[in-house]
gemmi code that builds the backbone of each chain (N, CA, C; Angstrom):
import gemmi

chains = {
    "A": [
        ("UNK", (124.024, 95.194, 108.945), (122.893, 94.488, 108.339), (122.814, 93.079, 108.910)),
        ("UNK", (121.594, 92.668, 109.195), (121.388, 91.305, 109.679), (120.818, 90.477, 108.533)),
        ("UNK", (121.387, 89.314, 108.325), (120.882, 88.440, 107.267), (120.591, 87.075, 107.868)),
        ("UNK", (119.448, 86.520, 107.467), (119.162, 85.128, 107.815), (118.796, 84.441, 106.519)),
        ("UNK", (119.512, 83.378, 106.206), (119.201, 82.634, 104.982), (119.100, 81.166, 105.339)),
        ("UNK", (118.036, 80.546, 104.890), (117.776, 79.168, 105.277), (117.294, 78.388, 104.069)),
        ("UNK", (117.825, 77.182, 103.905), (117.328, 76.326, 102.829), (116.215, 75.444, 103.381)),
        ("UNK", (115.091, 75.478, 102.693), (113.959, 74.651, 103.095), (113.478, 73.940, 101.844)),
        ("UNK", (113.817, 72.673, 101.725), (113.447, 71.951, 100.516), (114.154, 72.556, 99.316)),
        ("UNK", (113.384, 72.992, 98.319), (113.975, 73.577, 97.121), (113.996, 75.097, 97.182)),
        ("UNK", (113.697, 75.641, 98.332), (113.579, 77.095, 98.425), (114.584, 77.648, 99.427)),
        ("UNK", (115.234, 78.747, 99.046), (116.060, 79.462, 100.013), (115.249, 80.668, 100.483)),
        ("UNK", (115.069, 80.742, 101.785), (114.350, 81.893, 102.337), (115.372, 82.846, 102.927)),
        ("UNK", (115.278, 84.110, 102.548), (116.231, 85.088, 103.056), (115.485, 86.246, 103.708)),
        ("UNK", (116.019, 86.651, 104.840), (115.465, 87.812, 105.541), (116.626, 88.754, 105.819)),
        ("UNK", (116.464, 90.006, 105.468), (117.547, 90.956, 105.685), (117.010, 92.195, 106.379)),
        ("UNK", (117.762, 92.656, 107.361), (117.380, 93.889, 108.024), (118.571, 94.822, 108.076)),
        ("UNK", (118.365, 96.038, 107.587), (119.441, 97.017, 107.604), (119.170, 98.031, 108.696)),
        ("UNK", (120.237, 98.484, 109.310), (120.067, 99.572, 110.281), (120.261, 100.871, 109.527)),
        ("UNK", (119.162, 101.574, 109.278), (119.282, 102.821, 108.521), (118.134, 103.739, 108.866)),
        ("UNK", (118.417, 105.029, 108.899), (117.398, 105.993, 109.326), (116.296, 106.170, 108.281)),
        ("UNK", (116.609, 105.963, 107.001), (115.637, 106.113, 105.912), (114.875, 107.443, 106.026)),
        ("UNK", (115.598, 108.532, 105.992), (115.030, 109.856, 106.220), (114.496, 110.458, 104.924)),
        ("UNK", (113.167, 110.665, 104.833), (112.623, 111.251, 103.607), (112.852, 112.765, 103.539)),
        ("UNK", (112.566, 113.344, 102.361), (112.928, 114.744, 102.108), (112.277, 115.714, 103.072)),
        ("UNK", (110.967, 115.533, 103.296), (110.236, 116.499, 104.105), (110.719, 116.476, 105.555)),
        ("UNK", (110.897, 115.272, 106.085), (111.369, 115.135, 107.461), (112.781, 115.683, 107.604)),
        ("UNK", (113.588, 115.467, 106.560), (114.961, 115.952, 106.583), (114.979, 117.473, 106.577)),
        ("UNK", (114.079, 118.068, 105.801), (114.004, 119.520, 105.707), (113.596, 120.107, 107.060)),
        ("UNK", (112.656, 119.445, 107.709), (112.206, 119.912, 109.011), (113.330, 119.847, 110.038)),
        ("UNK", (114.172, 118.854, 109.878), (115.290, 118.689, 110.807), (116.501, 119.513, 110.404)),
        ("UNK", (116.510, 119.978, 109.145), (117.637, 120.753, 108.658), (118.836, 119.899, 108.279)),
        ("UNK", (118.608, 118.654, 107.965), (119.705, 117.805, 107.505), (119.362, 117.261, 106.120)),
        ("UNK", (120.342, 116.601, 105.527), (120.127, 116.080, 104.183), (119.360, 114.762, 104.237)),
        ("UNK", (118.422, 114.597, 103.308), (117.680, 113.335, 103.237), (118.639, 112.204, 102.911)),
        ("UNK", (118.381, 111.070, 103.483), (119.240, 109.928, 103.213), (118.451, 108.636, 103.373)),
        ("UNK", (118.595, 107.769, 102.394), (117.886, 106.491, 102.459), (118.606, 105.504, 101.555)),
        ("UNK", (118.359, 104.240, 101.789), (118.994, 103.200, 100.975), (118.359, 103.211, 99.595)),
        ("UNK", (119.195, 103.259, 98.571), (118.657, 103.340, 97.215), (118.760, 102.018, 96.473)),
        ("UNK", (119.668, 101.159, 96.879), (119.851, 99.922, 96.130), (120.378, 98.805, 97.026)),
        ("UNK", (119.784, 97.643, 96.874), (120.229, 96.453, 97.614), (120.571, 95.377, 96.591)),
        ("UNK", (121.635, 94.627, 96.898), (121.987, 93.526, 96.007), (122.356, 92.329, 96.866)),
        ("UNK", (122.104, 91.141, 96.333), (122.569, 89.942, 97.012), (123.198, 89.011, 95.994)),
        ("UNK", (124.299, 88.376, 96.386), (124.944, 87.414, 95.499), (125.225, 86.121, 96.265)),
        ("UNK", (125.139, 85.019, 95.536), (125.571, 83.730, 96.064), (126.591, 83.196, 95.064)),
        ("UNK", (127.792, 82.888, 95.546), (128.879, 82.411, 94.684), (129.088, 83.380, 93.501)),
        ("UNK", (129.124, 84.665, 93.807), (129.355, 85.741, 92.832), (128.267, 85.867, 91.771)),
        ("UNK", (127.184, 85.139, 91.941), (126.081, 85.267, 90.985), (124.971, 86.099, 91.593)),
        ("UNK", (124.514, 87.147, 90.887), (123.446, 87.957, 91.464), (122.148, 87.161, 91.585)),
        ("UNK", (121.531, 87.226, 92.744), (120.284, 86.497, 92.957), (119.141, 87.424, 93.345)),
        ("UNK", (119.491, 88.659, 93.722), (118.451, 89.554, 94.217), (118.915, 90.989, 94.053)),
        ("UNK", (118.004, 91.843, 93.594), (118.321, 93.265, 93.572), (117.034, 94.052, 93.718)),
        ("UNK", (117.098, 95.103, 94.498), (115.941, 95.985, 94.606), (116.428, 97.427, 94.693)),
        ("UNK", (115.751, 98.296, 93.944), (115.963, 99.732, 94.066), (114.866, 100.244, 94.979)),
        ("UNK", (115.239, 101.047, 95.970), (114.217, 101.445, 96.925), (114.180, 102.961, 97.095)),
        ("UNK", (113.076, 103.451, 97.626), (112.917, 104.879, 97.829), (112.862, 105.181, 99.320)),
        ("UNK", (112.614, 106.443, 99.623), (112.593, 106.898, 101.017), (111.423, 106.339, 101.814)),
        ("UNK", (110.520, 105.613, 101.138), (109.321, 105.175, 101.838), (109.393, 103.766, 102.400)),
        ("UNK", (110.543, 103.148, 102.329), (110.708, 101.946, 103.141), (110.786, 102.410, 104.588)),
        ("UNK", (110.386, 101.550, 105.500), (110.369, 101.955, 106.899), (111.787, 102.181, 107.400)),
        ("UNK", (111.872, 102.819, 108.548), (113.157, 102.964, 109.221), (113.647, 101.566, 109.603)),
        ("UNK", (114.937, 101.338, 109.540), (115.499, 99.998, 109.731), (114.725, 98.971, 108.908)),
        ("UNK", (114.748, 99.119, 107.588), (113.861, 98.318, 106.732), (114.192, 96.823, 106.748)),
        ("UNK", (113.126, 96.051, 106.608), (113.250, 94.596, 106.547), (112.777, 94.134, 105.173)),
        ("UNK", (113.549, 93.280, 104.550), (113.144, 92.694, 103.275), (113.176, 91.178, 103.412)),
        ("UNK", (112.164, 90.534, 102.843), (112.186, 89.072, 102.808), (112.017, 88.636, 101.370)),
        ("UNK", (112.777, 87.641, 100.966), (112.601, 87.130, 99.607), (112.922, 85.644, 99.545)),
        ("UNK", (112.476, 85.032, 98.456), (112.671, 83.590, 98.290), (113.376, 83.308, 96.975)),
        ("UNK", (114.219, 82.283, 97.001), (114.943, 81.890, 95.792), (114.679, 80.418, 95.506)),
        ("UNK", (114.649, 80.100, 94.230), (114.452, 78.718, 93.800), (115.804, 78.024, 93.785)),
        ("UNK", (116.009, 77.115, 94.715), (117.334, 76.512, 94.840), (117.627, 75.496, 93.743)),
        ("UNK", (116.602, 75.089, 92.982), (116.862, 74.211, 91.836), (117.672, 74.971, 90.790)),
        ("UNK", (117.516, 76.297, 90.760), (118.259, 77.121, 89.806), (119.512, 77.699, 90.450)),
        ("UNK", (119.391, 78.165, 91.683), (120.548, 78.787, 92.344), (121.594, 77.726, 92.708)),
        ("UNK", (121.145, 76.585, 93.217), (122.051, 75.484, 93.519), (122.997, 75.711, 94.675)),
        ("UNK", (122.518, 76.322, 95.729), (123.372, 76.550, 96.892), (123.225, 75.404, 97.887)),
        ("UNK", (124.264, 75.244, 98.713), (124.212, 74.231, 99.768), (124.292, 74.929, 101.122)),
        ("UNK", (123.862, 74.241, 102.144), (124.018, 74.778, 103.489), (125.506, 74.996, 103.741)),
        ("UNK", (125.847, 76.152, 104.275), (127.249, 76.476, 104.504), (127.827, 77.405, 103.454)),
        ("UNK", (127.148, 77.548, 102.310), (127.588, 78.504, 101.304), (127.357, 79.931, 101.809)),
        ("UNK", (128.100, 80.859, 101.204), (127.973, 82.246, 101.631), (126.939, 82.998, 100.813)),
        ("UNK", (126.182, 83.841, 101.473), (125.356, 84.811, 100.765), (125.868, 86.195, 101.161)),
        ("UNK", (126.075, 87.043, 100.157), (126.592, 88.381, 100.415), (125.550, 89.417, 100.017)),
        ("UNK", (125.290, 90.348, 100.908), (124.366, 91.428, 100.572), (125.049, 92.776, 100.735)),
        ("UNK", (124.708, 93.676, 99.818), (125.289, 95.020, 99.838), (124.155, 96.022, 99.736)),
        ("UNK", (124.188, 97.078, 100.537), (123.296, 98.187, 100.255), (124.079, 99.481, 100.036)),
        ("UNK", (123.506, 100.368, 99.261), (124.093, 101.677, 98.998), (123.060, 102.724, 99.371)),
        ("UNK", (123.468, 103.764, 100.089), (122.490, 104.808, 100.371), (122.739, 106.035, 99.500)),
        ("UNK", (121.871, 107.030, 99.690), (121.864, 108.182, 98.797), (123.156, 108.977, 98.896)),
        ("UNK", (123.787, 108.970, 100.061), (125.032, 109.716, 100.229), (126.242, 108.872, 99.844)),
        ("UNK", (126.012, 107.683, 99.315), (127.107, 106.896, 98.774), (127.732, 105.916, 99.736)),
        ("UNK", (127.202, 105.831, 100.948), (127.747, 104.883, 101.910), (127.286, 103.470, 101.537)),
        ("UNK", (128.201, 102.525, 101.656), (127.798, 101.155, 101.370), (128.095, 100.263, 102.567)),
        ("UNK", (127.345, 99.206, 102.653), (127.590, 98.240, 103.714), (127.471, 96.847, 103.117)),
        ("UNK", (128.437, 96.022, 103.414), (128.449, 94.660, 102.883), (128.428, 93.682, 104.040)),
        ("UNK", (127.657, 92.657, 103.876), (127.578, 91.657, 104.936), (127.532, 90.271, 104.294)),
        ("UNK", (128.336, 89.365, 104.824), (128.323, 88.002, 104.305), (127.910, 87.044, 105.412)),
        ("UNK", (127.054, 86.125, 105.044), (126.530, 85.205, 106.053), (126.435, 83.821, 105.425)),
        ("UNK", (126.584, 82.818, 106.243), (126.454, 81.450, 105.739), (124.984, 81.051, 105.663)),
        ("UNK", (124.644, 80.339, 104.598), (123.273, 79.846, 104.460), (123.100, 78.624, 105.352)),
        ("UNK", (122.012, 78.608, 106.076), (121.769, 77.467, 106.971), (120.959, 76.399, 106.266)),
    ],
    "B": [
        ("UNK", (111.639, 115.060, 72.674), (112.799, 114.175, 72.881), (113.888, 114.474, 71.852)),
        ("UNK", (115.093, 114.555, 72.322), (116.201, 114.816, 71.406), (116.480, 113.567, 70.578)),
        ("UNK", (117.063, 113.814, 69.426), (117.288, 112.709, 68.513), (118.239, 111.674, 69.127)),
        ("UNK", (119.268, 112.181, 69.830), (120.261, 111.269, 70.402), (119.610, 110.354, 71.441)),
        ("UNK", (118.777, 110.957, 72.291), (118.075, 110.154, 73.297), (117.217, 109.092, 72.636)),
        ("UNK", (116.547, 109.535, 71.593), (115.646, 108.638, 70.895), (116.408, 107.448, 70.322)),
        ("UNK", (117.573, 107.739, 69.746), (118.380, 106.670, 69.144), (118.860, 105.690, 70.207)),
        ("UNK", (119.310, 106.220, 71.335), (119.837, 105.314, 72.358), (118.707, 104.465, 72.942)),
        ("UNK", (117.518, 105.058, 73.026), (116.365, 104.279, 73.475), (116.123, 103.097, 72.538)),
        ("UNK", (116.200, 103.406, 71.251), (116.021, 102.364, 70.244), (117.043, 101.263, 70.405)),
        ("UNK", (118.280, 101.658, 70.681), (119.354, 100.678, 70.837), (119.085, 99.788, 72.037)),
        ("UNK", (118.600, 100.382, 73.122), (118.303, 99.600, 74.320), (117.173, 98.618, 74.032)),
        ("UNK", (116.136, 99.122, 73.364), (115.002, 98.267, 73.040), (115.435, 97.092, 72.184)),
        ("UNK", (116.316, 97.377, 71.235), (116.814, 96.340, 70.338), (117.592, 95.299, 71.135)),
        ("UNK", (118.461, 95.785, 72.028), (119.294, 94.873, 72.808), (118.431, 93.959, 73.666)),
        ("UNK", (117.385, 94.516, 74.280), (116.538, 93.675, 75.127), (115.735, 92.700, 74.275)),
        ("UNK", (115.383, 93.118, 73.058), (114.603, 92.236, 72.197), (115.443, 91.061, 71.720)),
        ("UNK", (116.739, 91.324, 71.480), (117.603, 90.282, 70.951), (117.958, 89.265, 72.039)),
        ("UNK", (118.175, 89.732, 73.257), (118.612, 88.806, 74.297), (117.643, 88.832, 75.480)),
        ("UNK", (116.481, 88.246, 75.312), (115.488, 88.317, 76.391), (115.790, 87.401, 77.563)),
        ("UNK", (116.620, 86.386, 77.359), (116.833, 85.416, 78.430), (117.933, 85.849, 79.400)),
        ("UNK", (118.770, 86.804, 78.986), (119.848, 87.217, 79.880), (119.303, 88.188, 80.919)),
        ("UNK", (119.346, 87.753, 82.170), (118.852, 88.598, 83.237), (119.990, 89.469, 83.739)),
        ("UNK", (119.838, 90.754, 83.535), (120.891, 91.657, 83.963), (120.458, 92.361, 85.242)),
        ("UNK", (121.422, 92.549, 86.120), (121.136, 93.364, 87.289), (120.903, 94.789, 86.814)),
        ("UNK", (119.942, 95.436, 87.417), (119.599, 96.773, 86.937), (119.262, 97.659, 88.121)),
        ("UNK", (119.874, 98.812, 88.149), (119.552, 99.782, 89.176), (118.491, 100.719, 88.608)),
        ("UNK", (117.244, 100.498, 89.013), (116.152, 101.281, 88.435), (116.187, 102.740, 88.837)),
        ("UNK", (116.898, 103.054, 89.889), (117.019, 104.466, 90.245), (117.908, 105.188, 89.252)),
        ("UNK", (118.901, 104.464, 88.711), (119.798, 105.103, 87.747), (119.165, 105.139, 86.368)),
        ("UNK", (118.518, 104.033, 85.978), (118.012, 103.962, 84.612), (116.694, 104.699, 84.442)),
        ("UNK", (115.903, 104.827, 85.508), (114.588, 105.463, 85.373), (114.388, 106.503, 86.465)),
        ("UNK", (115.327, 107.420, 86.608), (115.279, 108.369, 87.717), (114.002, 109.197, 87.713)),
        ("UNK", (113.477, 109.505, 86.539), (112.296, 110.372, 86.461), (111.077, 109.725, 87.108)),
        ("UNK", (111.089, 108.394, 87.243), (109.968, 107.733, 87.895), (110.057, 107.874, 89.415)),
        ("UNK", (111.257, 108.189, 89.897), (111.475, 108.240, 91.346), (111.361, 109.657, 91.895)),
        ("UNK", (111.867, 110.629, 91.111), (111.903, 111.989, 91.616), (111.494, 112.950, 90.519)),
        ("UNK", (110.926, 114.087, 90.929), (110.559, 115.115, 89.965), (109.096, 115.060, 89.586)),
        ("UNK", (108.748, 115.784, 88.524), (107.350, 116.030, 88.155), (106.540, 114.766, 87.933)),
        ("UNK", (107.177, 113.755, 87.354), (106.411, 112.582, 86.931), (106.323, 111.523, 88.026)),
        ("UNK", (106.840, 111.852, 89.210), (106.924, 110.808, 90.235), (105.773, 110.866, 91.229)),
        ("UNK", (104.900, 111.885, 91.104), (103.899, 112.086, 92.159), (102.667, 111.205, 92.005)),
        ("UNK", (102.320, 110.898, 90.758), (101.116, 110.103, 90.537), (101.506, 108.670, 90.177)),
        ("UNK", (100.742, 107.720, 90.669), (101.059, 106.308, 90.451), (101.125, 105.989, 88.953)),
        ("UNK", (100.114, 106.442, 88.205), (100.068, 106.117, 86.773), (101.266, 106.722, 86.041)),
        ("UNK", (101.640, 107.959, 86.410), (102.794, 108.611, 85.774), (104.080, 107.845, 86.063)),
        ("UNK", (104.224, 107.418, 87.319), (105.448, 106.712, 87.702), (105.555, 105.377, 86.961)),
        ("UNK", (104.419, 104.694, 86.821), (104.428, 103.412, 86.092), (104.828, 103.663, 84.642)),
        ("UNK", (104.309, 104.752, 84.089), (104.619, 105.079, 82.707), (106.095, 105.404, 82.523)),
        ("UNK", (106.651, 106.140, 83.478), (108.079, 106.478, 83.397), (108.939, 105.223, 83.518)),
        ("UNK", (108.436, 104.264, 84.283), (109.217, 103.053, 84.549), (109.112, 102.064, 83.389)),
        ("UNK", (107.904, 101.878, 82.881), (107.684, 100.795, 81.918), (107.212, 101.274, 80.546)),
        ("UNK", (106.966, 102.574, 80.394), (106.563, 103.063, 79.089), (105.077, 103.050, 78.861)),
        ("UNK", (104.331, 102.339, 79.689), (102.878, 102.323, 79.565), (102.272, 102.200, 80.950)),
        ("UNK", (101.030, 102.616, 81.089), (100.363, 102.465, 82.383), (99.191, 101.497, 82.270)),
        ("UNK", (99.097, 100.787, 81.139), (98.018, 99.806, 80.976), (98.381, 98.521, 81.700)),
        ("UNK", (97.495, 98.091, 82.594), (97.799, 96.886, 83.361), (96.651, 95.887, 83.269)),
        ("UNK", (97.001, 94.635, 83.522), (95.998, 93.571, 83.586), (95.852, 93.217, 85.057)),
        ("UNK", (94.619, 93.235, 85.540), (94.449, 93.056, 86.990), (94.264, 91.585, 87.333)),
        ("UNK", (95.308, 90.811, 87.133), (95.244, 89.407, 87.544), (96.655, 88.856, 87.726)),
        ("UNK", (96.735, 87.704, 88.382), (98.014, 87.008, 88.492), (98.927, 87.497, 89.602)),
        ("UNK", (98.528, 88.530, 90.295), (99.362, 89.071, 91.369), (98.543, 89.076, 92.658)),
        ("UNK", (99.165, 88.649, 93.732), (98.481, 88.667, 95.021), (99.189, 89.625, 95.950)),
        ("UNK", (98.459, 90.602, 96.410), (99.019, 91.575, 97.347), (98.337, 91.396, 98.694)),
        ("UNK", (99.126, 91.380, 99.735), (98.606, 91.141, 101.067), (99.013, 92.269, 101.995)),
        ("UNK", (98.034, 93.072, 102.399), (98.336, 94.129, 103.364), (97.236, 94.141, 104.415)),
        ("UNK", (97.527, 94.682, 105.575), (96.462, 94.756, 106.579), (95.397, 95.765, 106.156)),
        ("UNK", (94.166, 95.574, 106.609), (93.106, 96.528, 106.273), (93.313, 97.833, 107.019)),
        ("UNK", (93.764, 97.705, 108.259), (94.049, 98.888, 109.060), (95.471, 98.758, 109.590)),
        ("UNK", (96.272, 99.767, 109.352), (97.620, 99.755, 109.881), (97.657, 100.666, 111.097)),
        ("UNK", (98.027, 100.100, 112.228), (98.076, 100.895, 113.442), (99.185, 101.934, 113.351)),
        ("UNK", (100.259, 101.540, 112.719), (101.416, 102.420, 112.662), (101.851, 102.614, 111.210)),
        ("UNK", (101.684, 103.829, 110.716), (102.034, 104.113, 109.329), (103.522, 104.112, 109.056)),
        ("UNK", (104.329, 104.009, 110.090), (105.776, 104.040, 109.901), (106.323, 102.679, 109.482)),
        ("UNK", (105.563, 101.621, 109.706), (106.037, 100.290, 109.326), (104.843, 99.431, 108.950)),
        ("UNK", (104.404, 99.565, 107.718), (103.276, 98.779, 107.231), (103.811, 97.535, 106.549)),
        ("UNK", (103.420, 96.348, 107.014), (103.904, 95.143, 106.351), (103.200, 94.937, 105.009)),
        ("UNK", (103.980, 94.752, 103.964), (103.437, 94.539, 102.622), (103.978, 93.211, 102.110)),
        ("UNK", (103.072, 92.341, 101.669), (103.480, 91.040, 101.144), (102.886, 90.887, 99.766)),
        ("UNK", (103.654, 90.339, 98.853), (103.070, 90.082, 97.535), (103.701, 88.852, 96.928)),
        ("UNK", (102.932, 88.193, 96.061), (103.465, 87.025, 95.372), (102.818, 86.914, 94.003)),
        ("UNK", (103.508, 86.199, 93.124), (103.000, 86.003, 91.773), (103.751, 84.845, 91.150)),
        ("UNK", (103.082, 84.118, 90.260), (103.784, 83.039, 89.582), (104.036, 83.386, 88.118)),
        ("UNK", (103.800, 84.631, 87.754), (104.051, 85.084, 86.382), (105.558, 85.111, 86.123)),
        ("UNK", (105.958, 84.683, 84.936), (107.376, 84.826, 84.548), (107.627, 86.304, 84.325)),
        ("UNK", (108.494, 86.887, 85.140), (108.573, 88.349, 85.151), (109.993, 88.863, 85.006)),
        ("UNK", (110.088, 90.135, 84.683), (111.370, 90.820, 84.636), (111.599, 91.656, 85.880)),
        ("UNK", (110.523, 92.281, 86.344), (110.677, 93.098, 87.537), (109.331, 93.267, 88.236)),
        ("UNK", (109.406, 93.707, 89.474), (108.208, 93.945, 90.273), (108.350, 95.316, 90.927)),
        ("UNK", (107.308, 96.138, 90.808), (107.362, 97.475, 91.399), (106.277, 97.619, 92.458)),
        ("UNK", (106.620, 98.314, 93.531), (105.656, 98.594, 94.595), (105.443, 100.101, 94.652)),
        ("UNK", (104.172, 100.519, 94.596), (103.863, 101.946, 94.617), (102.715, 102.218, 95.590)),
        ("UNK", (102.550, 103.493, 95.931), (101.399, 103.904, 96.749), (101.010, 105.313, 96.325)),
        ("UNK", (99.834, 105.761, 96.772), (99.322, 107.018, 96.226), (99.228, 108.169, 97.220)),
        ("UNK", (99.799, 108.054, 98.409), (99.646, 109.147, 99.363), (100.928, 109.875, 99.752)),
        ("UNK", (102.054, 109.270, 99.542), (103.298, 109.959, 99.865), (103.666, 110.908, 98.725)),
        ("UNK", (104.586, 111.847, 98.955), (104.927, 112.817, 97.906), (105.357, 112.166, 96.592)),
        ("UNK", (106.147, 111.117, 96.666), (106.491, 110.372, 95.452), (105.846, 108.991, 95.541)),
        ("UNK", (105.597, 108.400, 94.375), (104.784, 107.179, 94.367), (105.574, 105.905, 94.594)),
        ("UNK", (106.766, 105.841, 94.019), (107.477, 104.568, 94.024), (108.046, 104.233, 95.396)),
        ("UNK", (107.928, 102.980, 95.767), (108.517, 102.519, 97.016), (109.737, 101.649, 96.723)),
        ("UNK", (109.564, 100.686, 95.823), (110.688, 99.804, 95.514), (110.457, 99.124, 94.167)),
        ("UNK", (111.558, 98.808, 93.504), (111.481, 98.009, 92.283), (112.427, 96.831, 92.426)),
        ("UNK", (111.876, 95.634, 92.344), (112.660, 94.413, 92.470), (113.030, 93.901, 91.083)),
        ("UNK", (114.296, 93.515, 90.922), (114.697, 92.839, 89.697), (114.430, 91.348, 89.866)),
        ("UNK", (113.897, 90.712, 88.834), (113.642, 89.274, 88.912), (114.757, 88.532, 88.173)),
        ("UNK", (115.443, 87.654, 88.882), (116.496, 86.839, 88.278), (115.946, 85.451, 87.968)),
        ("UNK", (116.806, 84.619, 87.369), (116.377, 83.262, 87.016), (115.838, 82.492, 88.214)),
        ("UNK", (116.509, 82.651, 89.337), (116.139, 81.853, 90.496), (115.189, 82.553, 91.455)),
        ("UNK", (114.622, 83.673, 91.016), (113.755, 84.432, 91.921), (112.358, 83.841, 91.975)),
        ("UNK", (111.865, 83.662, 93.180), (110.453, 83.347, 93.360), (109.808, 84.651, 93.813)),
        ("UNK", (108.774, 85.091, 93.095), (108.163, 86.363, 93.491), (107.277, 86.105, 94.699)),
        ("UNK", (107.862, 86.274, 95.844), (107.156, 86.102, 97.104), (107.949, 86.898, 98.129)),
        ("UNK", (107.685, 88.195, 98.167), (108.499, 89.083, 98.981), (107.653, 89.736, 100.054)),
        ("UNK", (108.345, 90.221, 101.053), (107.656, 91.110, 101.970), (108.609, 92.208, 102.397)),
        ("UNK", (108.033, 93.359, 102.673), (108.837, 94.493, 103.103), (107.995, 95.355, 104.033)),
        ("UNK", (108.657, 96.296, 104.659), (107.925, 97.236, 105.505), (108.091, 98.623, 104.945)),
        ("UNK", (106.966, 99.353, 104.868), (107.049, 100.684, 104.279), (106.290, 101.715, 105.116)),
        ("UNK", (106.547, 102.979, 104.745), (105.900, 104.081, 105.447), (104.764, 104.631, 104.598)),
        ("UNK", (103.734, 105.134, 105.256), (102.680, 105.812, 104.530), (102.111, 106.901, 105.408)),
        ("UNK", (101.890, 108.081, 104.815), (101.546, 109.196, 105.685), (100.062, 109.238, 106.021)),
        ("UNK", (99.211, 108.652, 105.188), (97.791, 108.568, 105.516), (97.169, 107.398, 104.764)),
        ("UNK", (95.878, 107.168, 105.016), (95.177, 106.068, 104.369), (95.242, 106.205, 102.853)),
        ("UNK", (95.482, 105.110, 102.178), (95.598, 105.187, 100.729), (95.617, 103.808, 100.107)),
        ("UNK", (96.183, 103.738, 98.909), (96.186, 102.499, 98.154), (97.618, 102.084, 97.817)),
        ("UNK", (97.881, 100.812, 97.995), (99.189, 100.262, 97.634), (99.014, 99.423, 96.371)),
        ("UNK", (99.919, 99.596, 95.420), (99.825, 98.916, 94.136), (101.093, 98.114, 93.892)),
        ("UNK", (100.919, 96.898, 93.402), (102.076, 96.101, 92.996), (101.949, 95.819, 91.504)),
        ("UNK", (103.007, 96.112, 90.766), (103.026, 95.877, 89.335), (104.067, 94.804, 89.035)),
        ("UNK", (103.668, 93.781, 88.311), (104.619, 92.762, 87.873), (104.816, 92.931, 86.374)),
        ("UNK", (106.068, 93.148, 85.980), (106.379, 93.303, 84.555), (106.705, 91.928, 84.010)),
        ("UNK", (105.801, 91.355, 83.251), (105.998, 90.011, 82.724), (107.039, 89.988, 81.615)),
        ("UNK", (107.606, 88.806, 81.367), (108.569, 88.688, 80.267), (107.867, 88.873, 78.918)),
        ("UNK", (106.520, 88.756, 78.916), (105.770, 88.996, 77.683), (105.553, 90.482, 77.425)),
        ("UNK", (106.095, 91.339, 78.327), (105.997, 92.778, 78.111), (104.725, 93.386, 78.661)),
        ("UNK", (103.832, 92.566, 79.202), (102.599, 93.111, 79.764), (102.779, 93.397, 81.249)),
        ("UNK", (101.943, 94.281, 81.758), (102.014, 94.635, 83.169), (100.822, 94.035, 83.910)),
        ("UNK", (101.103, 93.371, 85.011), (100.054, 92.772, 85.821), (99.991, 93.511, 87.153)),
        ("UNK", (98.769, 93.741, 87.631), (98.623, 94.621, 88.772), (97.705, 94.041, 89.842)),
        ("UNK", (98.011, 94.379, 91.087), (97.044, 94.195, 92.147), (97.136, 95.408, 93.061)),
        ("UNK", (95.995, 95.944, 93.438), (95.979, 97.109, 94.324), (95.059, 96.839, 95.493)),
        ("UNK", (95.459, 97.349, 96.637), (94.577, 97.247, 97.797), (94.705, 98.526, 98.604)),
        ("UNK", (93.580, 98.936, 99.197), (93.661, 100.140, 100.021), (93.663, 99.758, 101.488)),
        ("UNK", (94.211, 100.661, 102.257), (94.252, 100.407, 103.690), (94.046, 101.710, 104.428)),
        ("UNK", (93.680, 101.563, 105.688), (93.545, 102.741, 106.535), (94.764, 102.824, 107.436)),
        ("UNK", (95.280, 104.017, 107.542), (96.428, 104.225, 108.403), (95.957, 105.020, 109.611)),
        ("UNK", (96.086, 104.418, 110.783), (95.592, 105.072, 111.985), (96.516, 106.220, 112.395)),
        ("UNK", (97.824, 105.959, 112.288), (98.785, 106.965, 112.706), (99.790, 107.138, 111.585)),
        ("UNK", (99.750, 108.285, 110.933), (100.633, 108.530, 109.800), (102.093, 108.433, 110.209)),
        ("UNK", (102.862, 107.732, 109.369), (104.228, 107.474, 109.783), (105.264, 108.088, 108.902)),
        ("UNK", (104.840, 109.004, 108.033), (105.809, 109.469, 107.069), (105.624, 110.943, 106.880)),
        ("UNK", (106.638, 111.686, 107.205), (106.524, 113.125, 107.013), (107.014, 113.506, 105.634)),
        ("UNK", (106.870, 112.634, 104.694), (107.262, 112.935, 103.329), (108.548, 112.301, 103.041)),
    ],
}
model = gemmi.Model(1)
for chain_id, residues in chains.items():
    chain = gemmi.Chain(chain_id)
    for i, (resn, *xyz) in enumerate(residues, 1):
        res = gemmi.Residue()
        res.name, res.seqid = resn, gemmi.SeqId(i, " ")
        for name, pos in zip(("N", "CA", "C"), xyz):
            atom = gemmi.Atom()
            atom.name, atom.element = name, gemmi.Element(name[0])
            atom.pos, atom.b_iso = gemmi.Position(*pos), 0.0
            res.add_atom(atom)
        chain.add_residue(res)
    model.add_chain(chain)
structure = gemmi.Structure()
structure.add_model(model)
structure.setup_entities()
């Protein structure tokens, strides 16, 4: 997973891209393999949850998510870590930690 | 509905009513699976109902930004924003086999200004629902044309 997190004024902008096939049921059936897609994404800063999304098979392949956080509430500084985790339908997880710029 | 289910629903409702300010992380696929898969997941209104208990929405306060024509249905950029104090945001569409695309949890520090890329198999309508902390649902929908379908289901 690629993460870019940047503080701009009072806002933290985060962009995350996961490498995942995001295979929906029909396409999987045609291929004869099991459908698989990311079902849940989470992000934490200093062990505090700041972002979560449950997703379905209709996110694009190698999905990209962008979100914004209010840094007046989150209170992060440049150099702090942001950790993101995704879980897919077959139970595989991937964790990535990146420093906020 | 079985009595036990009904009781636990009541308990959940009570818990959320008592502590509205505590933002809990929630996996909507686990808590509302019927909105994602199965009989009730095919129609947008049904999925909203499974997710939030009602399909009545107010069409204001949410801005959805999508292209009018998507050249490639495999990666349609979807942008939405809202300044409503919210609990969650759901993205749905009406042409794929199941309606729900994603449900975002809103935390204390969340600014509802997201973008994502999604698949759509043909021209249709994308809907964004914002679940306000006041319990009402706010909606914006826009239709688009998909030149090349990008989703085989």
